[in-house]
Structures are given as structure tokens and as C-alpha cells.
C-alpha positions as CSV (number, residue, x, y, z in Angstrom):
1,M,0.0,0.0,0.0
2,E,1.3,3.5,-0.9
3,P,2.4,5.6,2.1
4,G,0.0,8.5,1.1
5,V,-3.0,6.1,1.1
6,L,-2.0,4.8,4.5
7,M,-1.7,8.3,5.9
8,R,-5.1,9.3,4.7
9,R,-6.7,6.2,6.1
10,E,-5.0,6.8,9.5
11,A,-6.2,10.4,9.4
12,K,-9.8,9.3,8.6
13,V,-9.8,6.8,11.5
14,S,-8.2,9.4,13.8
15,L,-10.9,12.0,13.0
16,E,-13.8,9.6,13.3
17,Q,-12.4,8.2,16.6
18,Q,-12.0,11.7,17.9
19,I,-15.6,12.6,16.9
20,R,-16.9,9.5,18.7
21,T,-14.8,10.3,21.8
22,I,-16.0,13.9,22.0
23,L,-19.6,12.7,21.5
24,A,-19.4,10.0,24.1
25,H,-18.1,12.3,26.8
26,S,-20.6,15.1,26.0
27,A,-23.4,16.4,28.3
28,P,-26.3,16.7,28.9
29,P,-27.5,13.5,27.3
30,E,-30.6,15.0,25.9
31,E,-28.4,17.2,23.7
32,R,-26.4,14.3,22.3
33,D,-28.5,13.7,19.2
34,N,-28.2,17.3,18.2
35,L,-24.4,17.3,18.9
36,E,-24.0,14.1,16.9
37,H,-25.7,15.7,13.9
38,F,-23.4,18.7,14.2
39,L,-20.1,16.7,14.7
40,K,-20.9,14.5,11.7
41,S,-21.4,17.6,9.6
42,V,-18.0,18.8,10.8
43,M,-16.4,15.5,10.0
44,L,-17.8,15.3,6.5
45,F,-16.7,18.9,5.8
46,I,-13.2,18.1,6.9
47,K,-13.0,15.0,4.8
48,E,-14.3,16.6,1.6
49,A,-11.9,19.6,2.1
50,R,-9.0,17.2,2.5
51,G,-9.8,15.6,-0.8
52,Q,-11.3,12.3,0.6
53,T,-14.0,10.7,-1.4
54,L,-17.5,10.8,0.2
55,T,-20.1,8.0,-0.3
56,E,-23.4,8.9,-1.9
57,Q,-25.0,8.6,1.5
58,E,-22.5,11.0,3.0
59,K,-23.0,13.5,0.2
60,A,-26.7,13.5,0.9
61,Y,-26.3,13.9,4.6
62,P,-28.0,17.2,5.6
63,P,-25.6,19.7,7.2
64,H,-26.4,20.9,10.7
65,P,-28.0,24.4,10.7
66,D,-25.4,25.8,13.0
67,F,-22.6,24.6,10.8
68,L,-24.1,26.0,7.5
69,P,-22.3,29.3,7.9
70,V,-19.0,27.5,8.3
71,I,-19.6,25.5,5.2
72,M,-20.6,28.7,3.4
73,F,-17.6,30.8,4.4
74,L,-14.7,28.5,5.2
75,R,-13.3,26.7,2.1
76,R,-9.6,27.0,2.5
77,P,-7.1,24.6,4.0
78,E,-6.0,27.0,6.6
79,A,-9.6,27.2,7.9
80,V,-10.0,23.4,7.9
81,D,-6.8,23.1,10.0
82,G,-8.3,25.7,12.4
83,I,-11.4,23.5,12.8
84,Q,-9.2,20.5,13.5
85,R,-7.2,22.5,16.1
86,R,-10.5,23.3,17.9
87,L,-11.5,19.7,17.9
88,D,-8.1,18.9,19.4
89,I,-8.6,21.5,22.1
90,I,-12.0,20.1,22.9
91,Q,-10.7,16.6,23.3
92,R,-7.4,17.6,25.1
93,Y,-9.2,19.7,27.7
94,S,-12.2,17.4,28.1
95,I,-14.8,20.0,27.1
96,T,-18.1,18.2,27.6
97,D,-20.9,20.8,27.4
98,A,-22.6,20.2,24.1
99,Q,-23.5,23.8,23.4
100,R,-20.0,25.0,24.3
101,I,-18.5,22.5,21.8
102,I,-20.7,23.9,19.0
103,N,-19.9,27.5,20.0
104,L,-16.1,26.8,20.0
105,I,-16.2,25.5,16.4
106,T,-18.7,28.1,15.0
107,S,-17.5,31.1,17.0
108,S,-17.3,34.3,14.9
109,P,-15.1,35.7,13.5
110,F,-14.1,32.2,12.4
111,Y,-10.5,31.8,11.3
112,P,-8.9,35.0,10.0
113,S,-6.4,34.7,7.2
114,R,-2.7,35.4,7.7
115,T,-2.0,35.7,3.9
116,P,-1.4,39.2,2.6
117,L,-3.7,40.7,-0.1
118,S,-2.2,41.7,-3.5
119,D,-3.0,44.9,-5.4
120,R,-5.1,43.1,-7.9
121,E,-7.0,41.1,-5.2
122,V,-7.9,44.4,-3.6
123,R,-9.1,45.8,-6.8
124,I,-11.2,42.7,-7.5
125,L,-12.8,42.9,-4.1
126,L,-13.7,46.6,-4.5
127,E,-15.2,46.0,-7.9
128,L,-17.3,43.1,-6.8
129,H,-18.4,45.0,-3.7
130,Q,-19.8,47.7,-5.9
131,N,-21.4,45.1,-8.3
132,P,-21.4,41.5,-7.2
133,S,-23.0,40.4,-10.5
134,L,-19.9,41.3,-12.6
135,R,-18.7,38.4,-14.8
136,Q,-15.1,37.4,-15.1
137,N,-14.8,38.9,-18.6
138,E,-16.2,42.2,-17.3
139,L,-13.8,42.2,-14.4
140,A,-10.9,41.5,-16.7
141,K,-11.9,44.5,-18.9
142,R,-12.2,46.8,-15.9
143,L,-8.8,45.7,-14.6
144,S,-7.1,45.7,-18.0
145,T,-6.2,42.0,-17.8
146,T,-7.3,38.6,-19.1
147,S,-10.3,36.4,-18.0
148,R,-7.8,33.6,-17.2
149,T,-5.9,35.9,-14.9
150,I,-9.1,37.0,-13.1
151,A,-10.1,33.3,-12.8
152,N,-6.8,32.5,-11.1
153,E,-7.1,35.5,-8.8
154,L,-10.6,34.5,-7.8
155,S,-9.4,31.0,-7.1
156,Q,-6.7,32.4,-4.9
157,L,-9.2,34.6,-3.0
158,R,-11.4,31.6,-2.4
159,R,-8.5,29.4,-1.2
160,N,-6.7,32.0,0.9
161,F,-9.5,34.2,2.2
162,S,-12.7,32.1,1.9
163,F,-14.0,34.7,-0.6
164,Q,-17.7,34.4,-1.5
165,I,-20.4,36.4,-3.2
166,T,-23.0,35.6,-0.6
167,R,-26.8,36.2,-0.3
168,R,-28.6,38.1,2.4
169,Y,-32.3,38.6,2.7
170,D,-34.7,41.5,3.6
171,P,-36.8,40.3,6.5
172,H,-39.5,42.9,5.7
173,K,-40.2,41.0,2.5
174,F,-41.2,38.1,4.6
175,R,-43.4,40.2,7.1
176,L,-40.7,40.2,9.7
177,A,-38.8,43.0,11.5
178,L,-35.4,43.0,13.1
179,Y,-35.1,44.5,16.6
180,Q,-31.9,45.0,18.6
181,V,-31.8,45.2,22.3
182,V,-28.7,46.7,23.9
183,F,-28.5,46.0,27.6
184,Q,-26.5,46.1,30.8
185,T,-27.2,43.4,33.3
186,K,-27.6,43.9,37.1
187,S,-24.5,41.8,37.9
188,I,-22.2,39.1,36.6
189,R,-24.4,36.6,38.3
190,A,-27.4,37.9,36.3
191,S,-25.3,37.6,33.1
192,E,-24.5,34.0,33.9
193,K,-28.2,33.2,34.6
194,L,-29.3,35.0,31.4
195,D,-26.7,33.0,29.4
196,Q,-27.9,29.8,30.9
197,L,-31.5,30.6,30.1
198,F,-30.9,31.3,26.4
199,R,-28.6,28.2,26.0
200,A,-31.2,26.0,27.6
201,R,-34.2,27.4,25.6
202,R,-32.7,28.5,22.3
203,P,-35.7,30.7,21.3
204,P,-36.0,30.4,17.5
205,F,-36.7,34.1,17.0
206,V,-33.6,35.2,18.8
207,R,-31.1,35.7,16.0
208,R,-28.0,36.8,17.9
209,F,-27.0,37.0,21.6
210,S,-23.6,38.5,22.4
211,F,-21.8,39.6,25.6
212,D,-19.0,42.1,25.8
213,A,-15.7,40.9,27.4
214,N,-16.8,42.4,30.8
215,L,-19.9,40.1,30.7
216,R,-22.2,43.0,31.8
217,K,-23.0,44.7,28.5
218,G,-24.8,42.7,25.8
219,F,-26.5,42.7,22.5
220,L,-29.7,40.8,21.4
221,V,-31.2,40.7,17.9
222,Y,-34.8,39.4,17.5
223,L,-36.9,38.6,14.5
224,V,-40.4,39.8,15.2
225,P,-43.4,39.2,12.9
226,S,-44.9,42.5,11.7
227,Q,-48.2,41.8,13.4
228,P,-49.8,43.4,16.6
229,K,-49.9,40.2,18.8
230,P,-46.3,39.0,18.1
231,Y,-45.0,42.5,18.8
232,R,-46.9,42.7,22.1
233,M,-45.4,39.3,22.9
234,F,-42.0,40.6,22.2
235,E,-42.4,43.7,24.3
236,Q,-43.7,41.6,27.2
237,R,-40.7,39.3,26.9
238,I,-38.2,42.1,27.0
239,G,-40.0,43.6,29.9
240,E,-39.7,40.2,31.8
241,L,-36.0,40.0,30.9
242,G,-35.6,43.6,32.1
243,D,-37.2,43.0,35.4
244,E,-35.1,39.9,36.2
245,F,-31.8,40.6,34.5
246,F,-31.3,44.1,33.1
247,E,-30.1,47.1,34.9
248,E,-30.9,49.1,31.7
249,H,-31.8,48.4,28.2
250,R,-33.0,50.1,25.0
251,I,-34.8,48.7,21.9
252,A,-34.3,49.8,18.2
253,R,-35.7,48.5,15.0
254,W,-33.4,48.0,12.0
255,L,-34.5,49.8,8.8
256,G,-32.0,48.3,6.5
257,L,-28.4,46.8,6.2
258,H,-25.4,48.1,4.3
259,L,-21.8,47.1,3.9
260,S,-18.8,49.4,3.7
261,L,-15.6,47.9,2.3
262,S,-12.4,49.9,2.2
263,F,-8.7,49.3,1.6
264,D,-7.5,52.8,2.1
265,A,-5.6,51.8,5.2
266,Y,-4.2,48.6,3.8
267,D,-0.5,48.5,2.7
268,T,-0.2,45.7,0.0
269,R,3.6,45.9,0.1
270,K,3.8,45.2,3.7
271,G,0.6,43.1,3.9
272,R,-0.8,44.9,6.9
273,W,-3.3,47.6,8.0
274,T,-2.0,51.0,9.0
275,L,-4.9,52.8,10.8
276,E,-3.1,55.8,12.1
277,A,-4.8,57.8,14.9
278,D,-4.2,61.1,13.1
279,A,-5.9,59.8,9.9
280,V,-8.8,58.5,11.8
281,F,-9.3,61.8,13.6
282,E,-9.0,63.8,10.4
283,T,-11.6,61.6,8.5
284,L,-14.0,61.9,11.4
285,Q,-13.5,65.7,11.5
286,N,-14.2,66.0,7.8
287,L,-17.4,64.1,8.2
288,G,-18.4,66.3,11.1
289,E,-17.9,69.3,8.8
290,R,-19.9,67.6,6.1
291,K,-17.0,67.1,3.6
292,Y,-18.5,64.1,1.8
293,N,-17.3,64.5,-1.8
294,A,-14.5,61.8,-1.7
295,I,-16.3,59.3,0.5
296,R,-17.1,55.9,-0.9
297,Q,-20.8,55.1,-0.3
298,P,-21.8,51.9,1.6
299,R,-23.8,49.4,-0.4
300,G,-26.9,47.5,0.7
301,V,-30.6,47.8,1.0
302,N,-33.2,49.7,2.9
303,Y,-35.9,47.2,4.0
304,G,-39.0,47.2,1.8
305,A,-42.6,46.1,1.5
306,P,-43.7,42.4,1.9
307,I,-44.0,40.0,-1.0
308,P,-46.0,36.8,-1.5
309,F,-43.9,33.9,-0.3
310,D,-44.1,30.3,1.0
311,R,-41.9,28.3,3.4
312,I,-39.4,27.3,0.6
313,D,-38.9,31.0,-0.3
314,Y,-38.2,31.8,3.3
315,L,-35.8,28.9,3.9
316,L,-33.9,29.9,0.7
317,G,-33.7,33.5,2.0
318,E,-32.8,32.8,5.6
319,S,-30.2,30.2,4.8
320,Q,-27.7,32.8,3.5
321,L,-26.1,30.1,1.4
322,P,-24.0,31.2,-1.6
323,G,-25.2,31.9,-5.1
324,G,-26.1,29.7,-8.1
325,E,-23.0,27.6,-8.6
326,P,-23.9,23.8,-9.1
327,K,-22.3,22.8,-5.8
328,D,-24.1,25.6,-3.9
329,L,-27.5,24.6,-5.5
330,E,-26.8,21.0,-4.3
331,L,-26.2,22.3,-0.8
332,K,-29.5,24.1,-0.9
333,R,-31.4,21.1,-2.3
334,N,-30.0,18.9,0.5
335,M,-31.0,21.6,3.0
336,L,-34.5,21.7,1.7
337,K,-34.8,17.9,1.6
338,R,-34.1,17.9,5.4
339,Y,-37.2,20.1,5.8
340,G,-39.4,17.9,3.6
341,F,-39.1,19.7,0.3
342,D,-37.7,17.7,-2.6
343,I,-37.4,20.1,-5.6
344,A,-35.3,20.2,-8.7
345,L,-32.1,22.3,-9.0
346,K,-33.7,24.4,-11.8
347,T,-36.7,25.2,-9.6
348,I,-34.4,26.3,-6.8
349,W,-32.5,28.5,-9.2
350,A,-35.7,30.0,-10.6
351,R,-37.1,30.7,-7.1
352,E,-33.9,32.5,-6.2
353,Q,-34.0,34.6,-9.3
354,R,-37.5,35.7,-8.4
355,L,-36.4,36.6,-4.9
356,L,-33.5,38.6,-6.3
357,D,-35.7,40.4,-8.8
358,C,-38.1,41.6,-6.2
359,G,-35.3,42.6,-3.7
360,A,-36.0,39.9,-1.2
361,L,-32.4,38.6,-1.7
362,Y,-29.4,40.7,-2.4
363,A,-25.8,39.9,-3.0
364,S,-22.7,41.0,-1.0
365,V,-19.0,40.3,-0.7
366,Y,-17.5,38.3,2.1
367,Y,-13.9,37.5,2.8
368,D,-11.7,36.7,5.8
369,I,-9.8,39.9,6.6
370,P,-6.1,39.4,7.3
371,N,-5.2,40.1,10.9
372,F,-8.7,41.0,12.0
373,E,-10.0,39.0,14.9
374,E,-12.3,41.3,16.9
375,Q,-15.8,42.6,16.2
376,V,-17.2,45.7,17.9
377,M,-20.8,47.0,17.8
378,L,-21.6,50.7,18.2
379,S,-25.2,51.5,18.9
380,V,-25.9,55.2,18.4
381,E,-29.0,57.2,19.3
382,C,-29.3,60.2,17.2
383,N,-31.5,62.3,14.9
384,S,-31.9,61.5,11.1
385,E,-29.4,64.2,10.1
386,A,-26.7,62.8,12.3
387,R,-27.5,59.3,11.1
388,E,-26.7,60.3,7.5
389,T,-23.3,61.6,8.6
390,I,-22.5,58.5,10.8
391,R,-23.3,56.0,8.1
392,L,-20.2,57.4,6.3
393,V,-17.9,57.0,9.2
394,P,-16.9,53.4,8.2
395,S,-15.6,54.7,4.9
396,M,-12.1,54.6,6.4
397,L,-12.5,51.1,8.0
398,P,-11.9,47.8,6.3
399,F,-15.3,46.0,6.8
400,T,-18.4,47.4,8.5
401,Y,-22.1,46.5,8.6
402,I,-24.3,49.6,8.9
403,A,-27.9,49.3,10.1
404,P,-30.0,52.5,10.2
405,T,-32.6,52.2,13.0
406,D,-35.7,54.0,14.1
407,K,-33.6,55.5,17.0
408,G,-30.3,56.2,15.1
409,I,-27.8,53.8,13.6
410,T,-25.9,50.7,14.5
411,L,-22.3,49.9,13.2
412,I,-20.8,46.4,13.5
413,L,-17.2,46.7,12.5
414,Q,-14.1,44.6,12.3
415,R,-11.2,46.0,14.5
416,P,-7.6,45.3,13.9
417,T,-6.1,43.0,16.5
418,L,-3.3,45.5,17.4
419,Y,-5.5,48.6,17.3
420,S,-7.7,48.5,20.4
421,A,-7.7,52.3,20.7
422,L,-9.9,52.6,17.6
423,T,-13.2,51.9,19.5
424,G,-12.6,54.7,21.9
425,E,-11.7,57.2,19.1
426,L,-14.8,56.3,17.3
427,V,-17.0,56.7,20.3
428,R,-15.5,60.1,21.2
429,A,-15.7,61.4,17.7
430,I,-19.3,60.3,17.1
431,S,-20.4,61.6,20.5
432,R,-19.3,65.1,19.5
433,L,-21.5,65.2,16.4
434,G,-24.5,67.4,16.6
435,G,-27.8,65.4,17.1
436,V,-26.1,62.5,18.9
437,S,-27.6,61.7,22.3
438,D,-25.9,58.4,23.2
439,V,-23.2,55.9,22.0
440,A,-22.9,52.4,23.4
441,A,-19.9,50.2,22.5
442,I,-19.9,46.4,22.9
443,G,-17.0,44.1,22.0
444,L,-18.8,41.0,20.6
445,E,-16.8,38.5,22.5
446,Q,-19.1,35.6,23.3
447,T,-21.9,34.9,20.8
448,L,-24.9,32.6,20.8
449,T,-26.6,32.4,17.4
450,S,-30.0,30.8,17.2
451,R,-30.7,27.8,15.0
452,A,-31.9,29.0,11.6
453,G,-34.6,27.3,9.5
454,T,-37.4,25.0,10.5
455,P,-38.3,26.4,13.9
456,V,-39.1,29.8,12.2
457,A,-40.3,28.5,8.8
458,D,-42.8,26.2,10.5
459,R,-44.4,29.2,12.2
460,W,-45.6,30.5,8.8
461,D,-49.3,29.8,8.2
462,E,-49.6,29.8,4.4
463,S,-53.4,29.5,4.3
464,H,-53.9,32.7,6.4
465,R,-50.6,34.4,5.4
466,R,-49.5,35.1,8.9
467,W,-46.9,34.1,11.5
468,I,-48.2,31.9,14.3
469,L,-46.0,32.2,17.5
470,E,-45.7,30.2,20.7
471,E,-44.9,31.7,24.1
472,S,-41.4,30.1,24.1
473,D,-40.4,31.7,20.7
474,F,-39.0,34.8,22.3
């Protein structure tokens, strides 16, 4: 037998044995079936990424909903090695809590790249950020090169930076609204009890739950059906959480979502970011003085009016799986099969085109930013005039999500690992703008993301065209 074949077989046995050991030692027992589904998804992903042949049964195995974002974003060897390292840590340190195991493997940001970006890769990312539908020949024309060169560069971006043109959805199109709750708990003990509550219940309409490093400040995002009764249920639930856990909290509704992408502070020769304090201050000062002419505008959507839809449409929208490549369509087909819908690839493609045409889905760029390992959320209460100024603040920052709200604006930004002072500078500069009443900063350290898919899709009553909620959904 060839040595390479033997090594691959040993690696396979080792991985499968490792998965079985982790599963056997996990607790509580009632979570074991869910963890087994998750760990098998991890194992199959690693096997495929390492070039091992999957059986037809393995290819048809439905990925775990919590692992779908990893399958979507992480397609480079470095990332697969990162997942293996986390499995090794789980086994070495005898981590047994089922939810903590899942969180360790899916924690965001996932596995930042260490490879530097080239000048052409930067230009490709900027072009696709402005127009994600550009074809390779169009990109080649814009960059004055050949389609073959662009194809090679895109392949490098996918391998080294998990580059994707991904899909996001407008919840308003599906008769849903996004609400954020920024809070501070009464004590560390209250934070621990709140964390235990959400981990035990996993309410399906909670989309994100994050604590700051100090474990007192936090950030919740809820999906709330745009109907009177569900909104009253949401208000009542937040009131209950406030009475028991929160020292203070505030609620805001997201009105849209935009992405700002910039490489102004990236030095391709040195392969690093150079966010100088003076440059940051000067840019913020220019914004305060309304000097907008040279600012690159964020790209995204303002949430719109509802559309006719069914459960399949909603599952395709919420899954956030990639675009229309054959492999991506197969992934979506397998996901839909798990929920009882067996439909053809052409039908999936046609449905997605309809959702894209009516604005229910929209495309955006994703890549693993080199040397960025921290996320920070800034929740700003301000008037509409200040909001228009603040939405341009991320123009100097590498990667920022911007959500205008009914109370102001929220920024979720990537912060360079070695530039922790950035958050304080942003808070001080934004606080000085006219029309700003408050700025809350939260480092998104510990994150619990709710399972996507069936628990929410099953609440849609197609005959009456409304969402039906249960008391435990919030």
C-alpha cells in the first residue's frame, strides 16, 4: 500500500475516533442527538476539504443548521486546519458541554487569514463589492487583464480568504422585522443566569445574543413578525427580561443593512493595515464638517414592503447560502430535503431569481480579513441628520455592517487586533457630532446564534398568510 493512502486512512480513522470520543463524553445526554448531527457535519466537511471521497449517503447527509455558515464561508485549507485544532482542544481539555462544543467550532469571526492581499486582489474585491454580479470577462476589462488571470485571482481569493459572493435577505419582504436590544445586566451573576437561560431554551426568533468581554454589556437581535400580537409578545418578553436581568436596556428597529468595504488603510507591500490615529481623527472631523465628496458610499438595502412567499422561499432567503453555482445549489437542495421539500435544482435557481428580482435577496461580498480577529458593535441614538453623517464613518474602515434604525444607527465593525484604541476614538468622535444623544460600544466576544430554518419557517401559516407564534419563541 502506498504511504500516502495509508496516511489518509489513518487520518480518517483518527478523525472519526476523535468525533466518537467527544460525543461519548458530552453532556447533557438530551443534547447528544443534536451534537451528533453537528459533529458528523464537521467530519464530512473536513473529509471533503482534504480531498477524501464521500459516499453517496455522506453526500446526501443534511448539514447541521449551526454549521451551515462555516460550510458557506470557510473553504480554504487554513480554515479546515483551524477547525481541526479546535477539535483537538475540545478533546485535550475534556470540554463536555454540548453547546460550548458547538460554539467553539462556530464562533465568529471564524478563522482570520494570515495571507497578505495583493493589489489586484484588492481591486477585484472593491469592484465586486460595488457590483457583485460582474462576470469574469467584465472584471478583466475593468482591470485591463485577461479572463484567465481573473479566474486565477478569484481562485486564490477563495482558497486564501474564503472569498464568497453571498446572499442576504430582507426580513421585511417576509413580514418580519429585526429589533436589537442593547442591555447592561444587574450583575455578573445575572449575566450567567441569562446566558444559561438562552442556551437552555434557544428561542428560534432570537437571531443573535452576544456579551462584551466584561460580561455585563450585551446585544440581542430578535426577528419579530410584523403583526400586533407578536410585537406585544416581544415587548412583554423584553419587559420580563428587564425585570429579572437588566439594569438598563433600549430597543431599536433595523430599517436596512449596508456594507462598507475599504482598503484605504491597507498596505499591500507590507501586507498589513495602518490605521493611524491622526488619519482616523481627520476623517471623522471631515465628516463632522460635512465634507463628503470623496467618501465611498456603503452598499446594501433599505428594507421594503412584503411580497407573496411560502416556506421554501423563506428557507432559501434565511439560509444565507451562496449563489447559483452547481455545488451551492446542491447544498440548498439537501437543506430543503431535510425540511421535507424535494425540488429540482432548476426550480431552486428560478425561485432565487424571483427573490433577487423583487429585492427579497441581495448579494454582498464576504472574505476573511487578514489580521482581524475582533468585532465591535456601536449603537448610536441620534436624529436623522446625524445618522446620515455617521453612516459614512466606516468609509475609512476595512469591513463594517451599517444598520440604520428608528432610533439612530448601528455599526458592526471589524477591528484590527493590534489597534484596540480605535473603538474609543470612534465613540469620542461620534459623541461630539450634533444630534447624537448616546453611543454604546460592545465588543462582541461571546456569541450565541439561534438555529436557523425549520423552527421559524414552521411558524408561517400559508393559508392565512401570517406568522403563528408560541410563548417560548422569544
